[in-house]
N, C-alpha and C positions, 0 to 999 in steps of 0.2 A: 631545348631550354625548358627545364621545370617549371611547369606551373605550381601557383602558389593558393595555398586554401587558408582561409579565415576560419576556426571554430570560435564560436563565442558563448562562453560557458565552461568552467571548469568543474563539472561534476563527472559521474560515471560516463556519461555519455559522451562529451566534451573531451575528456582523455581520449577515452578508448579512439575516438575519431582522430584524435592528432597524432597519436602513436600509431593508427595504422594506415591515414595517409602521408605520413613521412617515413616507412616502412613501403609505401608504392611509390615513393621518390617525388611527394611534392616537398616543395618548401612549407612550411607550416607555422601560422603565429596563433595562440591562442590567449583568449581576452577575456579576463576574469576581473569582474567589477571588486570583489573582497580583494584581500592584500595578499589570500592565500588559498590554492585551488582546495577540492575537495571538503568544502566547512560542513556539507550536508550529508557527504559519503563518511564522513568521521564519527558520525553519531546515529548513523542506521546502528537496527538489531542493538536498541539500547546499549549503545559503545562497541559493541562485537565481531559486528559487519557479516551480515546476513547474507552473504553475497550472490548465490543462488538457489537452488535444489537441485537432488538427484531423479526427480521422476522422470518420466519418458514422455518425450515428444506430443503425445497426443494427452497428455495430463496434465502437459505445460500449456499446451493452447487451451485449455480449457478453465487452466486458472486467472484468465483475463475475463471479468465481466463485460469487456467493453475490446472489439475489434481483435481478439487472438488470433484469429485467422490469418488475419495480415501480417502476421509474425513466421509466418512460415519460410516463408525464405530469409531471412534474417538468422533464424534459429538452425535452419539449417547449413546455413554458414559458416556460423558462430554458434553452436549448440552451449549448453551449459558443462558439457563435457569438457569441448574445445577450453575455454572461460577456465576451468578448473586448472587443465593441463599448463595453459598458458600462467597461471600464477606459480604454479608449482615449479615449471622451468625457471622462473624469474626468482625461486627460491622461496617464496612464501607457501608453506605447508598449509592445507586445509583438513577439516574431519568434518564426518556427518554425526549429526543429532538428531532428535526426537522429531518426525514427521520431515525426514527429508532434509533439514537444511542445512545449508554447509557452510561452516564460518572458519576463518583464519584458525589456526591451533593456536594462536597466541591469545586469542581472543579480542582482539585489539582492530576495531575497523579503521584508525589511526595508521596501523599497518600496510592497509591496502591503499590509504592515500598515500602516503612516502613511496610505494615501490612506484604507482603510477606515475606520480612523482619525480623520483631522480630516474626514470627510464626516459620520459621526457626529454628532460634533459640530458642523457646519455644520447638519445636521437637526436638529438639538435635542432628540437620543438623550441623555437621563440616564446617564452610565456612573458605576456606584459598584465602584470597582476594590476590591483587598484586602479585598471582603468574603465571605463564605459562606455559602452558604445551606445550610438543614441539614434543611428538608422543603418537602414539595408541601402547600398549604390543599387541602383537597377536603372539600365542602358539598354537599349532596344532589345527589351525582351527577355534579359538575362541580368544573372545578378553579377556587378562588378567589381564588390568591396564594401567599405565600410565606414561608416562615420563615428569620429571618437573626438566631441567636443570642438566641433569645426576642425578638424584633422580629416582628411581622406585617407582610407590605406586602400589600395586597390588590388584586387583578389581574382583567381580564374573560376573561384567555387568559394561559398558563404556556405558552412553549418552552422544552424541556428542549432544548440543545445543548451539553452537558458532554464528548464526544468522549467516548474510549475509555478502555482501560487502559496502551495504547502512551506510553512516554516522560513515567512521571509525574512527573517532577522539572518538568513541564510544566504539572502541573496535573491532569492525565488520568487521576483516580483511582477510577474505576469508579462515582461516585456516582449519576449518571443513570441505571445501572442498577438500583441499589437501591431509588430512588424511584416508578421504572416499574414496579418490583415489588412495591413496595406498593400501587401504584395498581391492583393485580390482573393487571398485562399480563403475558404470559409472556417469560421471558430465553433469547435460543439460547444455547446452551452456549458462554463467550467463550474464544477460541483468539488463537495468532499469527498474523497473515497479514504479507506483505511481509517475511520476517524469513530470518536465514542459517539453516541447516542442520547439526544436528552429525551426523558420521559415523564409524563404526566403527573402521577401518581406522587403524593406525599410520602409515603412510607419508604421510600428508594432510599431518602437519605438519610435514613437509619441505619443502613446498610453500608455505609460510606465505608470503603476501604476492606471492608470484606471479600476474597478473592476464594472464588468454587471452583473445583478441579472434576473433572469428569460428569459435566453437563450436558443435555443436549438444547439448544436454541432451536427454536423456528419462528420466521416470520410470517405472520400474514396481512392478507389486503381485509378491509373492512367488510371487503364481500364473502370472504373465507376460504378464498385461494391462496394457495403458499405461496411464497416469494422465496424463501432459501431454508437452510436448514445446515446448521454446525455442531459437532463436537468436540468437547475440550476444555479451557480454561477461560473464565471472564470474571470480571470485579463491576463492582458499586461502587458508585460515583457521589457527589454531592448533588449533581445533576442528571444523572441517569447511570448509565451502564459504559464500559467499557470490556479492555482486555483482548486477546488475541481471536477467538470466535467472535465475538461481536465487531471486531476491528473488519473480519473478513467478509461477513454480511451485511455491512455498511454499504457497500457501493449501491447494491441491488434495492436495497432500502432505501435509501438516498434517492435512488433514481428513481420509485415511487412515489416518494413521498412530492418530490420535484415537478412528477409529471399528475399525480391524481389529486395531489394539493389535498390528501385526507390522509388523517395517523394511521399507524400502522399497529397493530397487535404482535408483541415479542412474546412467545410463551414458554419457559425455560421448564427443563426436565429434573429436576435435581435429584431423581433417582431412577435411570436409564435402562439400568440394567434389571430391573424390576417391572413386572408387571402391574397391574393396578392391585391384581388378586395379591401376588405376593408382597406385595405393599403393603395391604391389609393386612396378610400375616402375621407380618414381623411388628406393625404398629398393634396390634394384638397382644404381639409378646411382652412387648415393652411395658404397654399399660398394665399386662398382668405380674411383670413384674414389679414395678412401683406401683400395686394397686392401691396405697394407702397413701401414696404421694398427689401432691396439687397436678397437675398438669403442666404447667409452667417448669417445673420440677423434675420432669418425666422424658424429657425428648432430647438429650443431653448427648445422647450415644445414634441419634438420628441425625440430626442438626447439628450445625455450627452454634454454638451458644447463641449469638448476636444476634442470630436468624430465627430464634425460638419464640420472643415475643413479637415478631413480626406475624409469622406466620400463623399463633393462635388467635391475633387480633382480626387479621384477614378470615379466617375460617370460623368467627364469631361462636367459640366457647369460651366459655368461662373461664380463664387461666388461672384459679382458683379451686377448681373442681376437681373433684377429687377421681383418678384415674378409673376405680370400679364403677364409679357413676357415666363414661362417655358412655353413647349409645351409639347404636351402629351406624345411624343417620351421621352424627358428630365425625364418627370416627372415617365415614364416606368422604364427608366435607375435605378432612386431613389429605386425606390419599387424591381427590381431586384437585387438590393446590399443591401438593408435592410433585405431581406429575404435569402439572399445565400452572406451573405460578406464570401471572400472565402481569404486562405492563402495557401501557401505552404508550409510543414513540410518536414525539410530535415533531420533534427535528434533530438533524445532525448538530453537530457543534461544528463553528466557523472554519472554514478551508483554508484557514491559517493555523490552527488546531492538528490539520490532517497530515497524515504520514505522505498521502498521495494526490494529486489532483486528478480527478473524471473532467473530460470534455479535453477541448484543444484542439490542434491543426486537426481540419477534417481527413482522414487518409486514403478517402476516394480519391485526395486531390496529389498523393501522394506517391512513388513508384515504390509497390512493396519489397522490390529485391535491391534497389537502388538509395532509396530513401528522397529522389529529389524529386523537389516538386513537379508537379506536372504541366502547372502554367507557367512557370519562370525557369530559366534552362540556370544550371548551375547553383542556386539554390538547394539546398536540402536541409532535413531535419534527421533530429537523433532526441532520444527520451522523451521523459514525461512532458513535453510540448506537442505532442502526438496525442491525438485521441486513444491512447492506450491504458489502463490501469488493470493491475492485477491485484491477487490477492496476497497477503502478509505471506512470508514462507520462503523471500529470495525474487520472487517472481518480476518485481518492479524493477531491480537492479539487473537480473539479467537481460531483460528487456532495453535496460537504458543501455550495457555493455551489446549488445548484439546488434540495435539499432546504430550506432557508434561506427562501429567497426563496418558497419555496410557504410554509412555516409560517408567514412573516412578513406573507405577503396574507392568509391566510386567517384568522391571529389576531387581525389587524387587523379582520375584518369580523364580529365577534362578537354585536354589538350590533343589526347587521342582520339577521343570518339568522333 
């Protein structure tokens, strides 16, 4: 007799788990409290669906600030290339963009959702949408099913794929953490990852909406030791900074803020292609070219218009001073500012605004090959509910698909173990 697998959560991890459990012969019920599956998946990558990355395995593992090595087995069994081939075989063609990011050729994340949904229907997965699980049934040290509003549903295996705490409007409200804790699992402190940063400086809000490309951001502890750095695009907001490189750096920065209870210094190199000496020469040329103009009207070729008054104010130079009167010392202050524009990071934005939740079920208590709990037989975890978080660029979705694939396979084999 086929064993029965209950999957809680209709995100990427849950849908892949359901499909692979069914492919291995199990009867599968997927329970999703929203009226439709894949709500969060449908808005990923600004709605374009950055499903994975084409980097090699070692780079993949290095792209998870928390517990990347835990994913070795899951990625070996269902890699980024396997995922791309899976979708291609199902009729969803993909394309690779800058930074090794893989998107559906249609640029529609909803096409990924619809494909997985249709495949579940065709495979015979029973989908219970608009139904909320209230608890996990555990009997004699093993998972025995789930409870739904007083209704008991028996199962040979249960897969918790409920996501994290980010985007709570999509259904990620942290239920999985509660059930895991009730089952005896340790929950690593939950915090925001891939999240904008809050800065202390008042001048930042004057740059709200300004996007900068090809800059290098570096984060530093108060003692001067470097936390991390990244190169690419960033954005100023009314509360601080955001954009791709900021989001990628935010997990490590958030970890430092949480652990050390001290601010983090963020410096932006606005001209990373130029050394201080070369930048000084460039500024000298501009000052010579516009020697009779005021400084505030002379930096348009060097900086975005919105940034000029802020940089001049921070430099302490009189904005109305003529360029031919700018001293070497003043020029040096401009160079230092452009090479290391400094901000004080005091917090991350709330976890509800994060793309990903860091923290979660302690992976030391989960079998990395099967995703089964080491504490409760027949209880499996997949996706963001685990203490795994990746940088931006398709790494979090790949982790969801790979862990879901493993959990589905091994949950389906419960009766044969």
